[in-house]
PyMOL Python script that loads the backbone (N, CA, C, O; Angstrom):
from pymol import cmd

cmd.read_pdbstr("""\
ATOM      1  N   UNK A   1      99.458 100.781 163.496  1.00  0.00           N
ATOM      2  CA  UNK A   1      99.264  99.360 163.412  1.00  0.00           C
ATOM      3  C   UNK A   1      97.496  99.614 163.149  1.00  0.00           C
ATOM      4  O   UNK A   1      96.863 100.505 163.715  1.00  0.00           O
ATOM      5  N   UNK A   2      97.006  98.793 162.341  1.00  0.00           N
ATOM      6  CA  UNK A   2      95.781  98.738 161.634  1.00  0.00           C
ATOM      7  C   UNK A   2      94.729  98.068 162.176  1.00  0.00           C
ATOM      8  O   UNK A   2      95.125  96.949 162.501  1.00  0.00           O
ATOM      9  N   UNK A   3      93.476  98.230 162.451  1.00  0.00           N
ATOM     10  CA  UNK A   3      92.469  97.233 163.090  1.00  0.00           C
ATOM     11  C   UNK A   3      91.352  97.245 162.062  1.00  0.00           C
ATOM     12  O   UNK A   3      90.888  98.258 161.538  1.00  0.00           O
ATOM     13  N   UNK A   4      90.986  96.013 161.843  1.00  0.00           N
ATOM     14  CA  UNK A   4      89.849  95.811 160.919  1.00  0.00           C
ATOM     15  C   UNK A   4      88.871  94.956 161.594  1.00  0.00           C
ATOM     16  O   UNK A   4      89.194  93.850 162.029  1.00  0.00           O
ATOM     17  N   UNK A   5      87.929  95.332 161.675  1.00  0.00           N
ATOM     18  CA  UNK A   5      86.552  94.565 162.325  1.00  0.00           C
ATOM     19  C   UNK A   5      85.407  94.105 161.285  1.00  0.00           C
ATOM     20  O   UNK A   5      84.631  95.007 160.969  1.00  0.00           O
ATOM     21  N   UNK A   6      85.255  93.241 160.889  1.00  0.00           N
ATOM     22  CA  UNK A   6      84.165  92.738 160.127  1.00  0.00           C
ATOM     23  C   UNK A   6      83.258  91.996 160.736  1.00  0.00           C
ATOM     24  O   UNK A   6      83.538  91.239 161.666  1.00  0.00           O
ATOM     25  N   UNK A   7      81.695  92.208 160.098  1.00  0.00           N
ATOM     26  CA  UNK A   7      80.515  91.739 160.947  1.00  0.00           C
ATOM     27  C   UNK A   7      79.808  91.268 159.938  1.00  0.00           C
ATOM     28  O   UNK A   7      79.493  92.089 159.076  1.00  0.00           O
ATOM     29  N   UNK A   8      79.383  89.878 159.772  1.00  0.00           N
ATOM     30  CA  UNK A   8      78.684  89.199 159.051  1.00  0.00           C
ATOM     31  C   UNK A   8      78.826  89.210 157.702  1.00  0.00           C
ATOM     32  O   UNK A   8      78.006  89.515 156.836  1.00  0.00           O
ATOM     33  N   UNK A   9      80.491  88.671 157.567  1.00  0.00           N
ATOM     34  CA  UNK A   9      80.967  88.586 156.627  1.00  0.00           C
ATOM     35  C   UNK A   9      81.065  86.719 156.271  1.00  0.00           C
ATOM     36  O   UNK A   9      80.803  85.853 157.105  1.00  0.00           O
ATOM     37  N   UNK A  10      81.494  86.470 154.873  1.00  0.00           N
ATOM     38  CA  UNK A  10      81.766  84.994 154.865  1.00  0.00           C
ATOM     39  C   UNK A  10      83.195  84.492 155.525  1.00  0.00           C
ATOM     40  O   UNK A  10      84.213  85.165 155.680  1.00  0.00           O
ATOM     41  N   UNK A  11      82.992  83.255 155.830  1.00  0.00           N
ATOM     42  CA  UNK A  11      84.478  82.956 156.695  1.00  0.00           C
ATOM     43  C   UNK A  11      85.724  82.883 155.394  1.00  0.00           C
ATOM     44  O   UNK A  11      86.922  82.724 155.626  1.00  0.00           O
ATOM     45  N   UNK A  12      85.113  83.042 154.001  1.00  0.00           N
ATOM     46  CA  UNK A  12      86.154  83.190 152.999  1.00  0.00           C
ATOM     47  C   UNK A  12      86.881  84.022 152.968  1.00  0.00           C
ATOM     48  O   UNK A  12      88.087  83.934 152.737  1.00  0.00           O
ATOM     49  N   UNK A  13      85.979  85.398 153.303  1.00  0.00           N
ATOM     50  CA  UNK A  13      86.608  86.523 153.036  1.00  0.00           C
ATOM     51  C   UNK A  13      87.811  86.880 154.370  1.00  0.00           C
ATOM     52  O   UNK A  13      88.949  87.322 154.213  1.00  0.00           O
ATOM     53  N   UNK A  14      87.027  86.473 155.863  1.00  0.00           N
ATOM     54  CA  UNK A  14      87.819  86.485 156.913  1.00  0.00           C
ATOM     55  C   UNK A  14      89.585  85.486 156.337  1.00  0.00           C
ATOM     56  O   UNK A  14      90.697  85.970 156.548  1.00  0.00           O
ATOM     57  N   UNK A  15      89.418  84.494 155.833  1.00  0.00           N
ATOM     58  CA  UNK A  15      90.111  84.006 155.776  1.00  0.00           C
ATOM     59  C   UNK A  15      91.624  84.471 154.836  1.00  0.00           C
ATOM     60  O   UNK A  15      92.794  84.146 155.039  1.00  0.00           O
ATOM     61  N   UNK A  16      90.937  85.455 153.639  1.00  0.00           N
ATOM     62  CA  UNK A  16      91.846  86.003 152.688  1.00  0.00           C
ATOM     63  C   UNK A  16      92.240  86.971 153.818  1.00  0.00           C
ATOM     64  O   UNK A  16      93.464  87.028 153.943  1.00  0.00           O
ATOM     65  N   UNK A  17      91.532  87.776 154.708  1.00  0.00           N
ATOM     66  CA  UNK A  17      92.098  88.774 155.297  1.00  0.00           C
ATOM     67  C   UNK A  17      93.249  88.367 156.034  1.00  0.00           C
ATOM     68  O   UNK A  17      94.339  88.939 156.032  1.00  0.00           O
ATOM     69  N   UNK A  18      93.003  87.568 156.524  1.00  0.00           N
ATOM     70  CA  UNK A  18      94.302  86.844 157.369  1.00  0.00           C
ATOM     71  C   UNK A  18      95.713  86.620 156.673  1.00  0.00           C
ATOM     72  O   UNK A  18      96.775  86.634 157.295  1.00  0.00           O
ATOM     73  N   UNK A  19      95.603  86.432 155.437  1.00  0.00           N
ATOM     74  CA  UNK A  19      96.817  86.701 154.913  1.00  0.00           C
ATOM     75  C   UNK A  19      98.141  87.620 155.063  1.00  0.00           C
ATOM     76  O   UNK A  19      99.297  87.393 154.705  1.00  0.00           O
ATOM     77  N   UNK A  20      97.460  88.952 155.841  1.00  0.00           N
ATOM     78  CA  UNK A  20      98.068  90.002 155.772  1.00  0.00           C
ATOM     79  C   UNK A  20      97.860  90.360 157.348  1.00  0.00           C
ATOM     80  O   UNK A  20      98.814  90.910 157.898  1.00  0.00           O
ATOM     81  N   UNK A  21      96.752  90.107 158.084  1.00  0.00           N
ATOM     82  CA  UNK A  21      96.443  90.504 159.325  1.00  0.00           C
ATOM     83  C   UNK A  21      96.575  89.040 160.217  1.00  0.00           C
ATOM     84  O   UNK A  21      96.599  87.888 159.783  1.00  0.00           O
ATOM     85  N   UNK A  22      96.652  89.555 161.688  1.00  0.00           N
ATOM     86  CA  UNK A  22      96.253  88.302 162.562  1.00  0.00           C
ATOM     87  C   UNK A  22      94.634  88.622 163.137  1.00  0.00           C
ATOM     88  O   UNK A  22      94.201  89.685 163.581  1.00  0.00           O
ATOM     89  N   UNK A  23      93.946  87.361 162.966  1.00  0.00           N
ATOM     90  CA  UNK A  23      92.709  87.571 163.511  1.00  0.00           C
ATOM     91  C   UNK A  23      92.720  86.721 165.127  1.00  0.00           C
ATOM     92  O   UNK A  23      92.791  85.552 165.505  1.00  0.00           O
ATOM     93  N   UNK A  24      92.593  88.214 165.829  1.00  0.00           N
ATOM     94  CA  UNK A  24      92.909  88.005 167.529  1.00  0.00           C
ATOM     95  C   UNK A  24      91.606  87.306 167.858  1.00  0.00           C
ATOM     96  O   UNK A  24      91.791  86.234 168.435  1.00  0.00           O
ATOM     97  N   UNK A  25      90.157  87.669 167.617  1.00  0.00           N
ATOM     98  CA  UNK A  25      89.096  87.201 167.761  1.00  0.00           C
ATOM     99  C   UNK A  25      88.298  86.961 166.458  1.00  0.00           C
ATOM    100  O   UNK A  25      88.726  87.202 165.330  1.00  0.00           O
ATOM    101  N   UNK A  26      86.999  86.419 166.780  1.00  0.00           N
ATOM    102  CA  UNK A  26      86.200  86.518 165.424  1.00  0.00           C
ATOM    103  C   UNK A  26      86.011  87.671 164.635  1.00  0.00           C
ATOM    104  O   UNK A  26      85.174  88.396 165.171  1.00  0.00           O
ATOM    105  N   UNK A  27      86.470  88.161 163.525  1.00  0.00           N
ATOM    106  CA  UNK A  27      86.228  89.293 162.993  1.00  0.00           C
ATOM    107  C   UNK A  27      86.666  90.139 163.310  1.00  0.00           C
ATOM    108  O   UNK A  27      86.181  91.165 162.835  1.00  0.00           O
ATOM    109  N   UNK A  28      87.890  90.314 164.334  1.00  0.00           N
ATOM    110  CA  UNK A  28      88.835  91.202 164.351  1.00  0.00           C
ATOM    111  C   UNK A  28      90.131  91.087 164.104  1.00  0.00           C
ATOM    112  O   UNK A  28      90.813  90.251 164.696  1.00  0.00           O
ATOM    113  N   UNK A  29      90.671  91.988 163.119  1.00  0.00           N
ATOM    114  CA  UNK A  29      91.916  91.594 162.964  1.00  0.00           C
ATOM    115  C   UNK A  29      92.994  92.795 163.153  1.00  0.00           C
ATOM    116  O   UNK A  29      92.561  93.947 163.153  1.00  0.00           O
ATOM    117  N   UNK A  30      94.266  92.581 163.300  1.00  0.00           N
ATOM    118  CA  UNK A  30      95.226  93.432 163.791  1.00  0.00           C
ATOM    119  C   UNK A  30      96.295  93.183 163.165  1.00  0.00           C
ATOM    120  O   UNK A  30      96.599  92.016 162.917  1.00  0.00           O
ATOM    121  N   UNK A  31      97.277  94.503 162.686  1.00  0.00           N
ATOM    122  CA  UNK A  31      98.186  94.213 161.715  1.00  0.00           C
ATOM    123  C   UNK A  31      98.840  95.454 161.727  1.00  0.00           C
ATOM    124  O   UNK A  31      98.451  96.423 162.378  1.00  0.00           O
ATOM    125  N   UNK A  32     100.129  95.420 160.794  1.00  0.00           N
ATOM    126  CA  UNK A  32     100.980  96.673 160.648  1.00  0.00           C
ATOM    127  C   UNK A  32     100.924  96.684 159.003  1.00  0.00           C
ATOM    128  O   UNK A  32     101.548  95.846 158.352  1.00  0.00           O
ATOM    129  N   UNK A  33     100.314  97.460 158.539  1.00  0.00           N
ATOM    130  CA  UNK A  33     100.207  97.402 156.819  1.00  0.00           C
ATOM    131  C   UNK A  33     101.066  98.910 156.786  1.00  0.00           C
ATOM    132  O   UNK A  33     101.316  99.707 157.690  1.00  0.00           O
ATOM    133  N   UNK A  34     101.401  98.914 155.287  1.00  0.00           N
ATOM    134  CA  UNK A  34     101.811  99.789 154.757  1.00  0.00           C
ATOM    135  C   UNK A  34     100.647 100.785 154.265  1.00  0.00           C
ATOM    136  O   UNK A  34      99.721 100.136 153.780  1.00  0.00           O
ATOM    137  N   UNK A  35     100.460 101.968 154.251  1.00  0.00           N
ATOM    138  CA  UNK A  35      99.532 102.753 153.978  1.00  0.00           C
ATOM    139  C   UNK A  35      98.795 102.157 152.607  1.00  0.00           C
ATOM    140  O   UNK A  35      97.585 101.933 152.631  1.00  0.00           O
ATOM    141  N   UNK A  36      99.526 101.932 151.508  1.00  0.00           N
ATOM    142  CA  UNK A  36      99.197 101.500 150.250  1.00  0.00           C
ATOM    143  C   UNK A  36      98.545 100.107 150.265  1.00  0.00           C
ATOM    144  O   UNK A  36      97.466  99.884 149.718  1.00  0.00           O
ATOM    145  N   UNK A  37      99.470  98.917 151.113  1.00  0.00           N
ATOM    146  CA  UNK A  37      98.655  97.992 151.211  1.00  0.00           C
ATOM    147  C   UNK A  37      97.325  97.884 152.268  1.00  0.00           C
ATOM    148  O   UNK A  37      96.790  96.829 152.608  1.00  0.00           O
ATOM    149  N   UNK A  38      96.955  99.176 152.673  1.00  0.00           N
ATOM    150  CA  UNK A  38      96.050  99.111 153.919  1.00  0.00           C
ATOM    151  C   UNK A  38      94.856  99.869 153.012  1.00  0.00           C
ATOM    152  O   UNK A  38      93.667  99.812 153.328  1.00  0.00           O
ATOM    153  N   UNK A  39      95.360 100.588 151.831  1.00  0.00           N
ATOM    154  CA  UNK A  39      94.212 101.141 150.709  1.00  0.00           C
ATOM    155  C   UNK A  39      93.478 100.003 149.918  1.00  0.00           C
ATOM    156  O   UNK A  39      92.292  99.695 149.801  1.00  0.00           O
ATOM    157  N   UNK A  40      94.975  99.365 149.287  1.00  0.00           N
ATOM    158  CA  UNK A  40      94.354  98.057 148.557  1.00  0.00           C
ATOM    159  C   UNK A  40      93.560  96.872 149.377  1.00  0.00           C
ATOM    160  O   UNK A  40      92.630  96.214 148.912  1.00  0.00           O
ATOM    161  N   UNK A  41      93.984  96.770 150.368  1.00  0.00           N
ATOM    162  CA  UNK A  41      92.697  95.891 151.684  1.00  0.00           C
ATOM    163  C   UNK A  41      91.865  96.446 151.777  1.00  0.00           C
ATOM    164  O   UNK A  41      90.863  95.864 151.361  1.00  0.00           O
ATOM    165  N   UNK A  42      91.718  97.335 152.127  1.00  0.00           N
ATOM    166  CA  UNK A  42      90.375  98.068 152.182  1.00  0.00           C
ATOM    167  C   UNK A  42      89.348  98.373 150.996  1.00  0.00           C
ATOM    168  O   UNK A  42      88.121  98.373 151.095  1.00  0.00           O
ATOM    169  N   UNK A  43      89.988  98.591 150.033  1.00  0.00           N
ATOM    170  CA  UNK A  43      89.397  98.866 148.874  1.00  0.00           C
ATOM    171  C   UNK A  43      88.634  97.674 148.669  1.00  0.00           C
ATOM    172  O   UNK A  43      87.409  97.727 148.784  1.00  0.00           O
ATOM    173  N   UNK A  44      89.349  96.354 148.311  1.00  0.00           N
ATOM    174  CA  UNK A  44      88.897  95.231 148.530  1.00  0.00           C
ATOM    175  C   UNK A  44      87.480  94.780 149.369  1.00  0.00           C
ATOM    176  O   UNK A  44      86.347  94.486 148.989  1.00  0.00           O
ATOM    177  N   UNK A  45      88.043  94.866 150.526  1.00  0.00           N
ATOM    178  CA  UNK A  45      86.783  94.665 151.464  1.00  0.00           C
ATOM    179  C   UNK A  45      85.551  95.147 151.048  1.00  0.00           C
ATOM    180  O   UNK A  45      84.518  94.502 150.865  1.00  0.00           O
ATOM    181  N   UNK A  46      85.780  96.546 150.891  1.00  0.00           N
ATOM    182  CA  UNK A  46      84.326  97.369 150.686  1.00  0.00           C
ATOM    183  C   UNK A  46      83.591  96.898 149.595  1.00  0.00           C
ATOM    184  O   UNK A  46      82.376  97.074 149.499  1.00  0.00           O
ATOM    185  N   UNK A  47      84.237  96.334 148.805  1.00  0.00           N
ATOM    186  CA  UNK A  47      83.419  95.529 147.512  1.00  0.00           C
ATOM    187  C   UNK A  47      82.937  94.168 147.947  1.00  0.00           C
ATOM    188  O   UNK A  47      81.896  93.740 147.449  1.00  0.00           O
ATOM    189  N   UNK A  48      83.492  93.566 148.686  1.00  0.00           N
ATOM    190  CA  UNK A  48      83.384  92.181 148.496  1.00  0.00           C
ATOM    191  C   UNK A  48      82.654  91.778 150.405  1.00  0.00           C
ATOM    192  O   UNK A  48      82.647  90.653 150.904  1.00  0.00           O
ATOM    193  N   UNK A  49      82.145  93.042 151.072  1.00  0.00           N
ATOM    194  CA  UNK A  49      81.229  92.785 152.392  1.00  0.00           C
ATOM    195  C   UNK A  49      79.906  92.301 151.740  1.00  0.00           C
ATOM    196  O   UNK A  49      79.403  91.315 152.277  1.00  0.00           O
ATOM    197  N   UNK A  50      79.348  92.757 150.821  1.00  0.00           N
ATOM    198  CA  UNK A  50      77.859  92.730 150.668  1.00  0.00           C
ATOM    199  C   UNK A  50      77.168  93.018 151.570  1.00  0.00           C
ATOM    200  O   UNK A  50      77.019  94.136 152.063  1.00  0.00           O
ATOM    201  N   UNK A  51      76.517  91.708 151.970  1.00  0.00           N
ATOM    202  CA  UNK A  51      75.411  92.719 153.114  1.00  0.00           C
ATOM    203  C   UNK A  51      75.924  92.902 154.344  1.00  0.00           C
ATOM    204  O   UNK A  51      75.183  93.382 155.201  1.00  0.00           O
ATOM    205  N   UNK A  52      77.679  92.461 154.772  1.00  0.00           N
ATOM    206  CA  UNK A  52      78.092  92.521 155.911  1.00  0.00           C
ATOM    207  C   UNK A  52      78.515  93.897 156.285  1.00  0.00           C
ATOM    208  O   UNK A  52      77.785  94.805 155.886  1.00  0.00           O
ATOM    209  N   UNK A  53      79.756  94.267 157.106  1.00  0.00           N
ATOM    210  CA  UNK A  53      79.961  95.512 157.540  1.00  0.00           C
ATOM    211  C   UNK A  53      81.222  95.300 157.918  1.00  0.00           C
ATOM    212  O   UNK A  53      81.758  94.231 158.212  1.00  0.00           O
ATOM    213  N   UNK A  54      81.795  96.694 157.888  1.00  0.00           N
ATOM    214  CA  UNK A  54      83.180  96.778 158.393  1.00  0.00           C
ATOM    215  C   UNK A  54      83.846  97.874 158.759  1.00  0.00           C
ATOM    216  O   UNK A  54      83.661  98.916 158.130  1.00  0.00           O
ATOM    217  N   UNK A  55      84.738  97.827 159.844  1.00  0.00           N
ATOM    218  CA  UNK A  55      85.290  99.247 160.103  1.00  0.00           C
ATOM    219  C   UNK A  55      86.913  99.051 160.299  1.00  0.00           C
ATOM    220  O   UNK A  55      87.569  98.154 160.827  1.00  0.00           O
ATOM    221  N   UNK A  56      87.327 100.452 159.551  1.00  0.00           N
ATOM    222  CA  UNK A  56      88.845 100.384 159.466  1.00  0.00           C
ATOM    223  C   UNK A  56      89.237 101.263 160.696  1.00  0.00           C
ATOM    224  O   UNK A  56      88.609 102.213 161.165  1.00  0.00           O
ATOM    225  N   UNK A  57      90.587 100.653 161.167  1.00  0.00           N
ATOM    226  CA  UNK A  57      90.952 102.088 162.240  1.00  0.00           C
ATOM    227  C   UNK A  57      92.302 101.986 162.311  1.00  0.00           C
ATOM    228  O   UNK A  57      92.814 101.044 162.915  1.00  0.00           O
ATOM    229  N   UNK A  58      93.076 102.986 161.676  1.00  0.00           N
ATOM    230  CA  UNK A  58      94.614 103.110 161.611  1.00  0.00           C
ATOM    231  C   UNK A  58      95.049 104.168 162.101  1.00  0.00           C
ATOM    232  O   UNK A  58      94.315 105.157 162.112  1.00  0.00           O
ATOM    233  N   UNK A  59      96.142 104.217 162.544  1.00  0.00           N
ATOM    234  CA  UNK A  59      97.183 105.317 162.966  1.00  0.00           C
ATOM    235  C   UNK A  59      97.583 106.215 162.190  1.00  0.00           C
ATOM    236  O   UNK A  59      98.194 105.937 161.159  1.00  0.00           O
ATOM    237  N   UNK A  60      97.286 107.527 162.580  1.00  0.00           N
ATOM    238  CA  UNK A  60      97.740 108.646 161.675  1.00  0.00           C
ATOM    239  C   UNK A  60      97.796 109.929 162.627  1.00  0.00           C
ATOM    240  O   UNK A  60      97.448 110.029 163.804  1.00  0.00           O
ATOM    241  N   UNK A  61      98.396 110.983 161.667  1.00  0.00           N
ATOM    242  CA  UNK A  61      98.875 112.465 162.237  1.00  0.00           C
ATOM    243  C   UNK A  61      97.396 113.076 162.576  1.00  0.00           C
ATOM    244  O   UNK A  61      96.891 113.687 161.634  1.00  0.00           O
ATOM    245  N   UNK A  62      96.740 113.017 163.598  1.00  0.00           N
ATOM    246  CA  UNK A  62      95.271 113.599 163.828  1.00  0.00           C
ATOM    247  C   UNK A  62      95.718 114.523 165.605  1.00  0.00           C
ATOM    248  O   UNK A  62      96.783 114.517 166.223  1.00  0.00           O
ATOM    249  N   UNK A  63      94.459 115.169 165.921  1.00  0.00           N
ATOM    250  CA  UNK A  63      94.444 115.124 166.961  1.00  0.00           C
ATOM    251  C   UNK A  63      94.439 113.799 167.854  1.00  0.00           C
ATOM    252  O   UNK A  63      95.191 113.800 168.829  1.00  0.00           O
ATOM    253  N   UNK A  64      93.687 112.709 167.616  1.00  0.00           N
ATOM    254  CA  UNK A  64      93.314 111.556 168.093  1.00  0.00           C
ATOM    255  C   UNK A  64      94.106 110.328 167.741  1.00  0.00           C
ATOM    256  O   UNK A  64      93.682 109.224 168.082  1.00  0.00           O
ATOM    257  N   UNK A  65      95.225 110.457 167.084  1.00  0.00           N
ATOM    258  CA  UNK A  65      96.156 109.902 166.871  1.00  0.00           C
ATOM    259  C   UNK A  65      95.868 108.624 165.943  1.00  0.00           C
ATOM    260  O   UNK A  65      96.575 107.628 165.792  1.00  0.00           O
ATOM    261  N   UNK A  66      94.570 108.952 165.339  1.00  0.00           N
ATOM    262  CA  UNK A  66      93.895 107.522 164.396  1.00  0.00           C
ATOM    263  C   UNK A  66      92.716 108.044 163.757  1.00  0.00           C
ATOM    264  O   UNK A  66      92.032 109.016 164.076  1.00  0.00           O
ATOM    265  N   UNK A  67      92.587 107.203 162.765  1.00  0.00           N
ATOM    266  CA  UNK A  67      91.318 107.624 161.701  1.00  0.00           C
ATOM    267  C   UNK A  67      90.606 106.287 161.613  1.00  0.00           C
ATOM    268  O   UNK A  67      91.124 105.222 161.950  1.00  0.00           O
ATOM    269  N   UNK A  68      89.183 106.444 161.059  1.00  0.00           N
ATOM    270  CA  UNK A  68      88.459 105.439 161.054  1.00  0.00           C
ATOM    271  C   UNK A  68      87.299 105.389 159.836  1.00  0.00           C
ATOM    272  O   UNK A  68      86.719 106.422 159.502  1.00  0.00           O
ATOM    273  N   UNK A  69      87.070 104.350 159.328  1.00  0.00           N
ATOM    274  CA  UNK A  69      86.325 104.433 158.178  1.00  0.00           C
ATOM    275  C   UNK A  69      85.367 103.081 157.936  1.00  0.00           C
ATOM    276  O   UNK A  69      85.765 101.921 157.829  1.00  0.00           O
ATOM    277  N   UNK A  70      84.414 103.418 157.898  1.00  0.00           N
ATOM    278  CA  UNK A  70      83.365 102.306 157.927  1.00  0.00           C
ATOM    279  C   UNK A  70      82.537 101.965 156.235  1.00  0.00           C
ATOM    280  O   UNK A  70      82.335 102.740 155.301  1.00  0.00           O
ATOM    281  N   UNK A  71      82.277 100.784 156.357  1.00  0.00           N
ATOM    282  CA  UNK A  71      81.633 100.201 155.193  1.00  0.00           C
ATOM    283  C   UNK A  71      80.516  99.278 155.282  1.00  0.00           C
ATOM    284  O   UNK A  71      80.464  98.431 156.174  1.00  0.00           O
ATOM    285  N   UNK A  72      79.610  99.408 154.384  1.00  0.00           N
ATOM    286  CA  UNK A  72      78.539  98.292 154.569  1.00  0.00           C
ATOM    287  C   UNK A  72      77.329  98.751 155.542  1.00  0.00           C
ATOM    288  O   UNK A  72      77.324  99.966 155.743  1.00  0.00           O
ATOM    289  N   UNK A  73      76.290  98.011 156.193  1.00  0.00           N
ATOM    290  CA  UNK A  73      75.165  98.724 156.954  1.00  0.00           C
ATOM    291  C   UNK A  73      75.654  98.414 158.460  1.00  0.00           C
ATOM    292  O   UNK A  73      75.492  97.306 158.972  1.00  0.00           O
ATOM    293  N   UNK A  74      76.118  99.236 158.960  1.00  0.00           N
ATOM    294  CA  UNK A  74      76.554  99.329 160.370  1.00  0.00           C
ATOM    295  C   UNK A  74      75.149  99.979 161.039  1.00  0.00           C
ATOM    296  O   UNK A  74      74.313 100.602 160.386  1.00  0.00           O
ATOM    297  N   UNK A  75      75.069  99.694 162.509  1.00  0.00           N
ATOM    298  CA  UNK A  75      74.451 100.383 163.410  1.00  0.00           C
ATOM    299  C   UNK A  75      74.708 101.485 164.046  1.00  0.00           C
ATOM    300  O   UNK A  75      74.063 102.065 164.920  1.00  0.00           O
ATOM    301  N   UNK A  76      76.009 101.811 163.388  1.00  0.00           N
ATOM    302  CA  UNK A  76      76.685 103.281 164.101  1.00  0.00           C
ATOM    303  C   UNK A  76      77.216 104.018 162.787  1.00  0.00           C
ATOM    304  O   UNK A  76      77.665 103.466 161.782  1.00  0.00           O
ATOM    305  N   UNK A  77      77.064 105.416 163.021  1.00  0.00           N
ATOM    306  CA  UNK A  77      77.575 106.486 162.081  1.00  0.00           C
ATOM    307  C   UNK A  77      78.528 107.022 162.488  1.00  0.00           C
ATOM    308  O   UNK A  77      78.586 107.457 163.639  1.00  0.00           O
ATOM    309  N   UNK A  78      79.558 107.118 161.573  1.00  0.00           N
ATOM    310  CA  UNK A  78      80.573 107.890 161.735  1.00  0.00           C
ATOM    311  C   UNK A  78      80.493 109.408 161.247  1.00  0.00           C
ATOM    312  O   UNK A  78      80.147 109.706 160.104  1.00  0.00           O
ATOM    313  N   UNK A  79      80.928 110.556 162.456  1.00  0.00           N
ATOM    314  CA  UNK A  79      80.500 111.990 162.341  1.00  0.00           C
ATOM    315  C   UNK A  79      81.461 112.767 162.626  1.00  0.00           C
ATOM    316  O   UNK A  79      81.767 112.779 163.819  1.00  0.00           O
ATOM    317  N   UNK A  80      82.288 113.694 161.656  1.00  0.00           N
ATOM    318  CA  UNK A  80      83.113 114.593 162.132  1.00  0.00           C
ATOM    319  C   UNK A  80      82.868 115.911 162.590  1.00  0.00           C
ATOM    320  O   UNK A  80      82.000 116.619 162.078  1.00  0.00           O
ATOM    321  N   UNK A  81      83.386 116.172 163.263  1.00  0.00           N
ATOM    322  CA  UNK A  81      83.448 117.533 164.319  1.00  0.00           C
ATOM    323  C   UNK A  81      84.757 118.498 164.551  1.00  0.00           C
ATOM    324  O   UNK A  81      85.568 118.531 165.477  1.00  0.00           O
ATOM    325  N   UNK A  82      84.667 119.124 163.576  1.00  0.00           N
ATOM    326  CA  UNK A  82      86.088 119.971 163.855  1.00  0.00           C
ATOM    327  C   UNK A  82      87.171 119.416 163.740  1.00  0.00           C
ATOM    328  O   UNK A  82      88.138 120.022 164.200  1.00  0.00           O
ATOM    329  N   UNK A  83      87.398 118.080 163.095  1.00  0.00           N
ATOM    330  CA  UNK A  83      88.606 117.244 162.584  1.00  0.00           C
ATOM    331  C   UNK A  83      88.382 115.920 163.781  1.00  0.00           C
ATOM    332  O   UNK A  83      89.180 114.984 163.738  1.00  0.00           O
ATOM    333  N   UNK A  84      87.617 115.918 164.495  1.00  0.00           N
ATOM    334  CA  UNK A  84      87.407 114.979 165.543  1.00  0.00           C
ATOM    335  C   UNK A  84      86.546 114.107 164.917  1.00  0.00           C
ATOM    336  O   UNK A  84      85.521 114.556 164.403  1.00  0.00           O
ATOM    337  N   UNK A  85      86.832 112.778 164.874  1.00  0.00           N
ATOM    338  CA  UNK A  85      85.784 111.460 164.529  1.00  0.00           C
ATOM    339  C   UNK A  85      85.309 110.936 166.004  1.00  0.00           C
ATOM    340  O   UNK A  85      86.059 110.476 166.865  1.00  0.00           O
ATOM    341  N   UNK A  86      83.806 111.120 166.106  1.00  0.00           N
ATOM    342  CA  UNK A  86      82.839 110.684 166.673  1.00  0.00           C
ATOM    343  C   UNK A  86      81.638 109.373 166.109  1.00  0.00           C
ATOM    344  O   UNK A  86      81.068 109.296 165.020  1.00  0.00           O
ATOM    345  N   UNK A  87      81.565 108.612 167.097  1.00  0.00           N
ATOM    346  CA  UNK A  87      80.539 107.386 166.615  1.00  0.00           C
ATOM    347  C   UNK A  87      79.045 107.998 167.026  1.00  0.00           C
ATOM    348  O   UNK A  87      79.066 108.539 168.131  1.00  0.00           O
ATOM    349  N   UNK A  88      78.138 108.013 166.556  1.00  0.00           N
ATOM    350  CA  UNK A  88      76.927 108.227 166.404  1.00  0.00           C
ATOM    351  C   UNK A  88      76.112 106.878 166.334  1.00  0.00           C
ATOM    352  O   UNK A  88      76.027 106.213 165.301  1.00  0.00           O
ATOM    353  N   UNK A  89      75.432 106.488 167.716  1.00  0.00           N
ATOM    354  CA  UNK A  89      74.476 105.459 167.627  1.00  0.00           C
ATOM    355  C   UNK A  89      73.136 105.869 167.437  1.00  0.00           C
ATOM    356  O   UNK A  89      72.797 106.795 168.174  1.00  0.00           O
ATOM    357  N   UNK A  90      72.186 105.395 166.572  1.00  0.00           N
ATOM    358  CA  UNK A  90      71.204 106.396 165.873  1.00  0.00           C
ATOM    359  C   UNK A  90      70.153 105.745 167.010  1.00  0.00           C
ATOM    360  O   UNK A  90      70.572 104.755 167.608  1.00  0.00           O
ATOM    361  N   UNK A  91      68.987 106.177 167.299  1.00  0.00           N
ATOM    362  CA  UNK A  91      68.234 105.648 168.365  1.00  0.00           C
ATOM    363  C   UNK A  91      67.243 105.104 167.607  1.00  0.00           C
ATOM    364  O   UNK A  91      66.312 104.504 168.145  1.00  0.00           O
TER     365      UNK A  91
END
""", "prot")
cmd.dss("prot")
cmd.show_as("cartoon", "prot")
cmd.util.cbc("prot")
cmd.orient("prot")
């Protein structure tokens, strides 16, 4: 399963993403994508978010069972501690 969360992006970009995934709430997309399609979609989104932000969460073979990627200007930072991905909220 793949989850993509978009913030401050255009409605047209959300519409394009809804071709491959289900928008369960404004800016929250859920779907089952192959690794190749997920990479192509994410590469496109990272160039198209402009002043917005995005978070990609997908299932993988790690201790946590998933991995995360961020793009754009988010209020949170992704930190890696010995293979565990954690979120840092700057004060």
